PDB file with one MODEL, atoms N, CA, C and O in Angstrom:
MODEL        1
ATOM      1  N   MET A   1     -49.038 -45.172 -55.392  1.00  0.00           N
ATOM      2  CA  MET A   1     -48.658 -45.264 -54.009  1.00  0.00           C
ATOM      3  C   MET A   1     -49.771 -46.015 -53.288  1.00  0.00           C
ATOM      4  O   MET A   1     -50.951 -45.791 -53.562  1.00  0.00           O
ATOM      5  N   LYS A   2     -49.400 -46.911 -52.361  1.00  0.00           N
ATOM      6  CA  LYS A   2     -50.385 -47.679 -51.623  1.00  0.00           C
ATOM      7  C   LYS A   2     -50.021 -47.660 -50.146  1.00  0.00           C
ATOM      8  O   LYS A   2     -48.898 -48.001 -49.774  1.00  0.00           O
ATOM      9  N   MET A   3     -50.969 -47.262 -49.307  1.00  0.00           N
ATOM     10  CA  MET A   3     -50.756 -47.223 -47.860  1.00  0.00           C
ATOM     11  C   MET A   3     -52.036 -47.649 -47.165  1.00  0.00           C
ATOM     12  O   MET A   3     -53.135 -47.308 -47.603  1.00  0.00           O
ATOM     13  N   SER A   4     -51.889 -48.391 -46.088  1.00  0.00           N
ATOM     14  CA  SER A   4     -53.028 -48.806 -45.271  1.00  0.00           C
ATOM     15  C   SER A   4     -54.125 -49.447 -46.107  1.00  0.00           C
ATOM     16  O   SER A   4     -55.307 -49.318 -45.785  1.00  0.00           O
ATOM     17  N   GLY A   5     -53.747 -50.132 -47.171  1.00  0.00           N
ATOM     18  CA  GLY A   5     -54.733 -50.779 -48.022  1.00  0.00           C
ATOM     19  C   GLY A   5     -55.421 -49.837 -48.989  1.00  0.00           C
ATOM     20  O   GLY A   5     -56.234 -50.276 -49.803  1.00  0.00           O
ATOM     21  N   ILE A   6     -55.114 -48.555 -48.918  1.00  0.00           N
ATOM     22  CA  ILE A   6     -55.713 -47.570 -49.816  1.00  0.00           C
ATOM     23  C   ILE A   6     -54.730 -47.284 -50.943  1.00  0.00           C
ATOM     24  O   ILE A   6     -53.539 -47.085 -50.705  1.00  0.00           O
ATOM     25  N   THR A   7     -55.235 -47.264 -52.165  1.00  0.00           N
ATOM     26  CA  THR A   7     -54.407 -46.935 -53.320  1.00  0.00           C
ATOM     27  C   THR A   7     -54.610 -45.460 -53.657  1.00  0.00           C
ATOM     28  O   THR A   7     -55.740 -44.982 -53.743  1.00  0.00           O
ATOM     29  N   PHE A   8     -53.504 -44.751 -53.845  1.00  0.00           N
ATOM     30  CA  PHE A   8     -53.529 -43.332 -54.206  1.00  0.00           C
ATOM     31  C   PHE A   8     -52.955 -43.201 -55.616  1.00  0.00           C
ATOM     32  O   PHE A   8     -51.883 -43.735 -55.903  1.00  0.00           O
ATOM     33  N   VAL A   9     -53.662 -42.495 -56.493  1.00  0.00           N
ATOM     34  CA  VAL A   9     -53.199 -42.341 -57.869  1.00  0.00           C
ATOM     35  C   VAL A   9     -53.631 -40.975 -58.402  1.00  0.00           C
ATOM     36  O   VAL A   9     -54.634 -40.414 -57.962  1.00  0.00           O
ATOM     37  N   VAL A  10     -52.857 -40.447 -59.357  1.00  0.00           N
ATOM     38  CA  VAL A  10     -53.219 -39.205 -60.044  1.00  0.00           C
ATOM     39  C   VAL A  10     -53.546 -39.562 -61.488  1.00  0.00           C
ATOM     40  O   VAL A  10     -52.739 -40.170 -62.192  1.00  0.00           O
ATOM     41  N   TYR A  11     -54.742 -39.174 -61.914  1.00  0.00           N
ATOM     42  CA  TYR A  11     -55.162 -39.419 -63.294  1.00  0.00           C
ATOM     43  C   TYR A  11     -55.029 -38.145 -64.111  1.00  0.00           C
ATOM     44  O   TYR A  11     -55.426 -37.065 -63.675  1.00  0.00           O
ATOM     45  N   ASN A  12     -54.461 -38.288 -65.306  1.00  0.00           N
ATOM     46  CA  ASN A  12     -54.367 -37.172 -66.239  1.00  0.00           C
ATOM     47  C   ASN A  12     -55.744 -36.882 -66.821  1.00  0.00           C
ATOM     48  O   ASN A  12     -56.572 -37.786 -66.934  1.00  0.00           O
ATOM     49  N   PRO A  13     -55.997 -35.630 -67.190  1.00  0.00           N
ATOM     50  CA  PRO A  13     -57.286 -35.303 -67.803  1.00  0.00           C
ATOM     51  C   PRO A  13     -57.438 -36.025 -69.146  1.00  0.00           C
ATOM     52  O   PRO A  13     -56.479 -36.105 -69.913  1.00  0.00           O
ATOM     53  N   PRO A  14     -58.631 -36.549 -69.437  1.00  0.00           N
ATOM     54  CA  PRO A  14     -58.833 -37.236 -70.712  1.00  0.00           C
ATOM     55  C   PRO A  14     -58.909 -36.283 -71.900  1.00  0.00           C
ATOM     56  O   PRO A  14     -58.748 -36.699 -73.047  1.00  0.00           O
ATOM     57  N   GLN A  15     -59.156 -35.000 -71.621  1.00  0.00           N
ATOM     58  CA  GLN A  15     -59.163 -34.009 -72.699  1.00  0.00           C
ATOM     59  C   GLN A  15     -58.827 -32.635 -72.133  1.00  0.00           C
ATOM     60  O   GLN A  15     -58.956 -32.393 -70.933  1.00  0.00           O
ATOM     61  N   LEU A  16     -58.402 -31.760 -73.000  1.00  0.00           N
ATOM     62  CA  LEU A  16     -58.025 -30.401 -72.623  1.00  0.00           C
ATOM     63  C   LEU A  16     -59.184 -29.703 -71.916  1.00  0.00           C
ATOM     64  O   LEU A  16     -60.335 -29.801 -72.342  1.00  0.00           O
ATOM     65  N   GLY A  17     -58.868 -29.005 -70.843  1.00  0.00           N
ATOM     66  CA  GLY A  17     -59.883 -28.262 -70.111  1.00  0.00           C
ATOM     67  C   GLY A  17     -60.443 -28.993 -68.904  1.00  0.00           C
ATOM     68  O   GLY A  17     -61.141 -28.392 -68.088  1.00  0.00           O
ATOM     69  N   LEU A  18     -60.145 -30.286 -68.779  1.00  0.00           N
ATOM     70  CA  LEU A  18     -60.588 -31.049 -67.612  1.00  0.00           C
ATOM     71  C   LEU A  18     -59.459 -31.112 -66.590  1.00  0.00           C
ATOM     72  O   LEU A  18     -58.294 -30.957 -66.958  1.00  0.00           O
ATOM     73  N   PRO A  19     -59.774 -31.335 -65.313  1.00  0.00           N
ATOM     74  CA  PRO A  19     -58.753 -31.322 -64.262  1.00  0.00           C
ATOM     75  C   PRO A  19     -58.005 -32.643 -64.124  1.00  0.00           C
ATOM     76  O   PRO A  19     -58.454 -33.687 -64.597  1.00  0.00           O
ATOM     77  N   TYR A  20     -56.858 -32.569 -63.468  1.00  0.00           N
ATOM     78  CA  TYR A  20     -56.170 -33.769 -62.991  1.00  0.00           C
ATOM     79  C   TYR A  20     -56.968 -34.249 -61.786  1.00  0.00           C
ATOM     80  O   TYR A  20     -57.557 -33.440 -61.070  1.00  0.00           O
ATOM     81  N   LEU A  21     -56.991 -35.552 -61.557  1.00  0.00           N
ATOM     82  CA  LEU A  21     -57.735 -36.087 -60.422  1.00  0.00           C
ATOM     83  C   LEU A  21     -56.804 -36.800 -59.453  1.00  0.00           C
ATOM     84  O   LEU A  21     -56.058 -37.701 -59.838  1.00  0.00           O
ATOM     85  N   ALA A  22     -56.857 -36.386 -58.196  1.00  0.00           N
ATOM     86  CA  ALA A  22     -56.198 -37.121 -57.116  1.00  0.00           C
ATOM     87  C   ALA A  22     -57.239 -38.122 -56.637  1.00  0.00           C
ATOM     88  O   ALA A  22     -58.290 -37.736 -56.125  1.00  0.00           O
ATOM     89  N   VAL A  23     -56.946 -39.410 -56.805  1.00  0.00           N
ATOM     90  CA  VAL A  23     -57.932 -40.452 -56.515  1.00  0.00           C
ATOM     91  C   VAL A  23     -57.423 -41.357 -55.408  1.00  0.00           C
ATOM     92  O   VAL A  23     -56.259 -41.758 -55.393  1.00  0.00           O
ATOM     93  N   MET A  24     -58.324 -41.670 -54.479  1.00  0.00           N
ATOM     94  CA  MET A  24     -58.045 -42.626 -53.411  1.00  0.00           C
ATOM     95  C   MET A  24     -59.045 -43.763 -53.560  1.00  0.00           C
ATOM     96  O   MET A  24     -60.253 -43.531 -53.615  1.00  0.00           O
ATOM     97  N   ILE A  25     -58.538 -45.002 -53.627  1.00  0.00           N
ATOM     98  CA  ILE A  25     -59.396 -46.174 -53.774  1.00  0.00           C
ATOM     99  C   ILE A  25     -59.216 -47.052 -52.541  1.00  0.00           C
ATOM    100  O   ILE A  25     -58.123 -47.553 -52.278  1.00  0.00           O
ATOM    101  N   ALA A  26     -60.299 -47.232 -51.790  1.00  0.00           N
ATOM    102  CA  ALA A  26     -60.268 -48.032 -50.565  1.00  0.00           C
ATOM    103  C   ALA A  26     -60.370 -49.519 -50.906  1.00  0.00           C
ATOM    104  O   ALA A  26     -60.843 -49.872 -51.986  1.00  0.00           O
ATOM    105  N   PRO A  27     -59.934 -50.386 -50.004  1.00  0.00           N
ATOM    106  CA  PRO A  27     -60.011 -51.831 -50.243  1.00  0.00           C
ATOM    107  C   PRO A  27     -61.439 -52.321 -50.520  1.00  0.00           C
ATOM    108  O   PRO A  27     -61.626 -53.323 -51.211  1.00  0.00           O
ATOM    109  N   ASN A  28     -62.445 -51.620 -49.985  1.00  0.00           N
ATOM    110  CA  ASN A  28     -63.834 -52.028 -50.214  1.00  0.00           C
ATOM    111  C   ASN A  28     -64.393 -51.504 -51.532  1.00  0.00           C
ATOM    112  O   ASN A  28     -65.564 -51.723 -51.838  1.00  0.00           O
ATOM    113  N   GLY A  29     -63.558 -50.806 -52.321  1.00  0.00           N
ATOM    114  CA  GLY A  29     -63.967 -50.291 -53.620  1.00  0.00           C
ATOM    115  C   GLY A  29     -64.460 -48.856 -53.601  1.00  0.00           C
ATOM    116  O   GLY A  29     -64.731 -48.283 -54.657  1.00  0.00           O
ATOM    117  N   GLU A  30     -64.582 -48.265 -52.420  1.00  0.00           N
ATOM    118  CA  GLU A  30     -65.004 -46.866 -52.339  1.00  0.00           C
ATOM    119  C   GLU A  30     -63.946 -45.979 -52.985  1.00  0.00           C
ATOM    120  O   GLU A  30     -62.747 -46.182 -52.794  1.00  0.00           O
ATOM    121  N   VAL A  31     -64.407 -44.989 -53.754  1.00  0.00           N
ATOM    122  CA  VAL A  31     -63.499 -44.098 -54.482  1.00  0.00           C
ATOM    123  C   VAL A  31     -63.776 -42.651 -54.092  1.00  0.00           C
ATOM    124  O   VAL A  31     -64.927 -42.224 -54.001  1.00  0.00           O
ATOM    125  N   VAL A  32     -62.696 -41.907 -53.864  1.00  0.00           N
ATOM    126  CA  VAL A  32     -62.785 -40.465 -53.622  1.00  0.00           C
ATOM    127  C   VAL A  32     -61.873 -39.799 -54.644  1.00  0.00           C
ATOM    128  O   VAL A  32     -60.704 -40.163 -54.769  1.00  0.00           O
ATOM    129  N   ALA A  33     -62.407 -38.826 -55.372  1.00  0.00           N
ATOM    130  CA  ALA A  33     -61.616 -38.108 -56.371  1.00  0.00           C
ATOM    131  C   ALA A  33     -61.723 -36.609 -56.107  1.00  0.00           C
ATOM    132  O   ALA A  33     -62.810 -36.086 -55.862  1.00  0.00           O
ATOM    133  N   VAL A  34     -60.577 -35.926 -56.159  1.00  0.00           N
ATOM    134  CA  VAL A  34     -60.524 -34.483 -55.930  1.00  0.00           C
ATOM    135  C   VAL A  34     -59.828 -33.849 -57.137  1.00  0.00           C
ATOM    136  O   VAL A  34     -58.724 -34.262 -57.490  1.00  0.00           O
ATOM    137  N   PRO A  35     -60.453 -32.853 -57.777  1.00  0.00           N
ATOM    138  CA  PRO A  35     -59.853 -32.235 -58.966  1.00  0.00           C
ATOM    139  C   PRO A  35     -58.786 -31.192 -58.619  1.00  0.00           C
ATOM    140  O   PRO A  35     -58.879 -30.488 -57.613  1.00  0.00           O
ATOM    141  N   PHE A  36     -57.766 -31.117 -59.489  1.00  0.00           N
ATOM    142  CA  PHE A  36     -56.694 -30.129 -59.339  1.00  0.00           C
ATOM    143  C   PHE A  36     -56.279 -29.620 -60.713  1.00  0.00           C
ATOM    144  O   PHE A  36     -56.469 -30.298 -61.722  1.00  0.00           O
ATOM    145  N   GLU A  37     -55.709 -28.416 -60.739  1.00  0.00           N
ATOM    146  CA  GLU A  37     -55.261 -27.825 -62.001  1.00  0.00           C
ATOM    147  C   GLU A  37     -53.955 -28.414 -62.500  1.00  0.00           C
ATOM    148  O   GLU A  37     -53.717 -28.450 -63.707  1.00  0.00           O
ATOM    149  N   THR A  38     -53.099 -28.879 -61.589  1.00  0.00           N
ATOM    150  CA  THR A  38     -51.798 -29.415 -62.003  1.00  0.00           C
ATOM    151  C   THR A  38     -51.581 -30.798 -61.401  1.00  0.00           C
ATOM    152  O   THR A  38     -52.161 -31.131 -60.368  1.00  0.00           O
ATOM    153  N   PRO A  39     -50.739 -31.602 -62.054  1.00  0.00           N
ATOM    154  CA  PRO A  39     -50.439 -32.918 -61.487  1.00  0.00           C
ATOM    155  C   PRO A  39     -49.684 -32.810 -60.160  1.00  0.00           C
ATOM    156  O   PRO A  39     -49.833 -33.668 -59.289  1.00  0.00           O
ATOM    157  N   ALA A  40     -48.878 -31.761 -60.007  1.00  0.00           N
ATOM    158  CA  ALA A  40     -48.131 -31.579 -58.757  1.00  0.00           C
ATOM    159  C   ALA A  40     -49.079 -31.335 -57.586  1.00  0.00           C
ATOM    160  O   ALA A  40     -48.873 -31.874 -56.498  1.00  0.00           O
ATOM    161  N   GLU A  41     -50.110 -30.528 -57.803  1.00  0.00           N
ATOM    162  CA  GLU A  41     -51.097 -30.284 -56.744  1.00  0.00           C
ATOM    163  C   GLU A  41     -51.816 -31.580 -56.365  1.00  0.00           C
ATOM    164  O   GLU A  41     -52.034 -31.855 -55.185  1.00  0.00           O
ATOM    165  N   ALA A  42     -52.177 -32.363 -57.364  1.00  0.00           N
ATOM    166  CA  ALA A  42     -52.870 -33.630 -57.114  1.00  0.00           C
ATOM    167  C   ALA A  42     -51.964 -34.601 -56.361  1.00  0.00           C
ATOM    168  O   ALA A  42     -52.407 -35.266 -55.425  1.00  0.00           O
ATOM    169  N   GLU A  43     -50.703 -34.683 -56.766  1.00  0.00           N
ATOM    170  CA  GLU A  43     -49.750 -35.572 -56.097  1.00  0.00           C
ATOM    171  C   GLU A  43     -49.522 -35.133 -54.650  1.00  0.00           C
ATOM    172  O   GLU A  43     -49.483 -35.970 -53.748  1.00  0.00           O
ATOM    173  N   ASN A  44     -49.373 -33.836 -54.427  1.00  0.00           N
ATOM    174  CA  ASN A  44     -49.200 -33.335 -53.053  1.00  0.00           C
ATOM    175  C   ASN A  44     -50.408 -33.669 -52.187  1.00  0.00           C
ATOM    176  O   ASN A  44     -50.259 -34.032 -51.020  1.00  0.00           O
ATOM    177  N   HIS A  45     -51.592 -33.549 -52.754  1.00  0.00           N
ATOM    178  CA  HIS A  45     -52.809 -33.903 -52.020  1.00  0.00           C
ATOM    179  C   HIS A  45     -52.768 -35.377 -51.610  1.00  0.00           C
ATOM    180  O   HIS A  45     -53.084 -35.714 -50.469  1.00  0.00           O
ATOM    181  N   ASN A  46     -52.379 -36.248 -52.534  1.00  0.00           N
ATOM    182  CA  ASN A  46     -52.313 -37.677 -52.226  1.00  0.00           C
ATOM    183  C   ASN A  46     -51.252 -37.977 -51.169  1.00  0.00           C
ATOM    184  O   ASN A  46     -51.468 -38.813 -50.292  1.00  0.00           O
ATOM    185  N   ILE A  47     -50.123 -37.308 -51.249  1.00  0.00           N
ATOM    186  CA  ILE A  47     -49.060 -37.517 -50.253  1.00  0.00           C
ATOM    187  C   ILE A  47     -49.555 -37.104 -48.869  1.00  0.00           C
ATOM    188  O   ILE A  47     -49.349 -37.822 -47.891  1.00  0.00           O
ATOM    189  N   GLU A  48     -50.208 -35.946 -48.791  1.00  0.00           N
ATOM    190  CA  GLU A  48     -50.742 -35.483 -47.505  1.00  0.00           C
ATOM    191  C   GLU A  48     -51.837 -36.416 -46.994  1.00  0.00           C
ATOM    192  O   GLU A  48     -51.896 -36.705 -45.799  1.00  0.00           O
ATOM    193  N   SER A  49     -52.700 -36.885 -47.886  1.00  0.00           N
ATOM    194  CA  SER A  49     -53.771 -37.804 -47.488  1.00  0.00           C
ATOM    195  C   SER A  49     -53.202 -39.128 -47.009  1.00  0.00           C
ATOM    196  O   SER A  49     -53.683 -39.693 -46.027  1.00  0.00           O
ATOM    197  N   ALA A  50     -52.185 -39.625 -47.691  1.00  0.00           N
ATOM    198  CA  ALA A  50     -51.554 -40.886 -47.283  1.00  0.00           C
ATOM    199  C   ALA A  50     -50.912 -40.739 -45.911  1.00  0.00           C
ATOM    200  O   ALA A  50     -50.992 -41.650 -45.088  1.00  0.00           O
ATOM    201  N   ALA A  51     -50.278 -39.600 -45.660  1.00  0.00           N
ATOM    202  CA  ALA A  51     -49.649 -39.366 -44.357  1.00  0.00           C
ATOM    203  C   ALA A  51     -50.703 -39.344 -43.256  1.00  0.00           C
ATOM    204  O   ALA A  51     -50.486 -39.908 -42.183  1.00  0.00           O
ATOM    205  N   LYS A  52     -51.831 -38.705 -43.505  1.00  0.00           N
ATOM    206  CA  LYS A  52     -52.914 -38.666 -42.519  1.00  0.00           C
ATOM    207  C   LYS A  52     -53.490 -40.058 -42.298  1.00  0.00           C
ATOM    208  O   LYS A  52     -53.786 -40.435 -41.164  1.00  0.00           O
ATOM    209  N   THR A  53     -53.648 -40.816 -43.363  1.00  0.00           N
ATOM    210  CA  THR A  53     -54.192 -42.170 -43.263  1.00  0.00           C
ATOM    211  C   THR A  53     -53.294 -43.036 -42.401  1.00  0.00           C
ATOM    212  O   THR A  53     -53.778 -43.782 -41.550  1.00  0.00           O
ATOM    213  N   THR A  54     -51.991 -42.943 -42.614  1.00  0.00           N
ATOM    214  CA  THR A  54     -51.036 -43.733 -41.840  1.00  0.00           C
ATOM    215  C   THR A  54     -51.007 -43.267 -40.393  1.00  0.00           C
ATOM    216  O   THR A  54     -50.930 -44.084 -39.474  1.00  0.00           O
ATOM    217  N   ARG A  55     -51.067 -41.975 -40.192  1.00  0.00           N
ATOM    218  CA  ARG A  55     -51.005 -41.409 -38.841  1.00  0.00           C
ATOM    219  C   ARG A  55     -52.204 -41.843 -38.002  1.00  0.00           C
ATOM    220  O   ARG A  55     -52.058 -42.089 -36.805  1.00  0.00           O
ATOM    221  N   TYR A  56     -53.388 -41.941 -38.611  1.00  0.00           N
ATOM    222  CA  TYR A  56     -54.598 -42.255 -37.854  1.00  0.00           C
ATOM    223  C   TYR A  56     -55.006 -43.717 -37.919  1.00  0.00           C
ATOM    224  O   TYR A  56     -55.980 -44.109 -37.277  1.00  0.00           O
ATOM    225  N   ALA A  57     -54.291 -44.527 -38.673  1.00  0.00           N
ATOM    226  CA  ALA A  57     -54.621 -45.955 -38.754  1.00  0.00           C
ATOM    227  C   ALA A  57     -54.188 -46.655 -37.469  1.00  0.00           C
ATOM    228  O   ALA A  57     -53.192 -46.268 -36.858  1.00  0.00           O
ATOM    229  N   PRO A  58     -54.934 -47.689 -37.053  1.00  0.00           N
ATOM    230  CA  PRO A  58     -54.482 -48.479 -35.900  1.00  0.00           C
ATOM    231  C   PRO A  58     -53.098 -49.057 -36.172  1.00  0.00           C
ATOM    232  O   PRO A  58     -52.773 -49.377 -37.315  1.00  0.00           O
ATOM    233  N   ALA A  59     -52.294 -49.191 -35.143  1.00  0.00           N
ATOM    234  CA  ALA A  59     -50.914 -49.671 -35.302  1.00  0.00           C
ATOM    235  C   ALA A  59     -50.860 -50.996 -36.042  1.00  0.00           C
ATOM    236  O   ALA A  59     -49.917 -51.235 -36.796  1.00  0.00           O
ATOM    237  N   SER A  60     -51.842 -51.861 -35.849  1.00  0.00           N
ATOM    238  CA  SER A  60     -51.834 -53.171 -36.514  1.00  0.00           C
ATOM    239  C   SER A  60     -52.032 -53.062 -38.015  1.00  0.00           C
ATOM    240  O   SER A  60     -51.703 -54.000 -38.742  1.00  0.00           O
ATOM    241  N   ARG A  61     -52.568 -51.929 -38.509  1.00  0.00           N
ATOM    242  CA  ARG A  61     -52.802 -51.760 -39.940  1.00  0.00           C
ATOM    243  C   ARG A  61     -51.727 -50.949 -40.633  1.00  0.00           C
ATOM    244  O   ARG A  61     -51.742 -50.851 -41.860  1.00  0.00           O
ATOM    245  N   ARG A  62     -50.803 -50.370 -39.906  1.00  0.00           N
ATOM    246  CA  ARG A  62     -49.751 -49.549 -40.519  1.00  0.00           C
ATOM    247  C   ARG A  62     -48.765 -50.436 -41.243  1.00  0.00           C
ATOM    248  O   ARG A  62     -48.421 -51.522 -40.775  1.00  0.00           O
ATOM    249  N   GLU A  63     -48.310 -49.958 -42.404  1.00  0.00           N
ATOM    250  CA  GLU A  63     -47.322 -50.704 -43.191  1.00  0.00           C
ATOM    251  C   GLU A  63     -45.936 -50.184 -42.914  1.00  0.00           C
ATOM    252  O   GLU A  63     -44.964 -50.683 -43.481  1.00  0.00           O
TER     253      GLU A  63
ENDMDL
END
């Protein structure tokens, strides 16, 4: 999912026992990752973050 120039993605754990990651990648390359136990929790986090990003972005930057 991509909104306001920010890419939102959920990464699967590379091995058993590690968390799913809700990741936000900004156009300038800045990365924010938040761990979750399930992919659904990570996806919900990204959906909520994308909604907030769109809500607070200047009108000229909204897609």
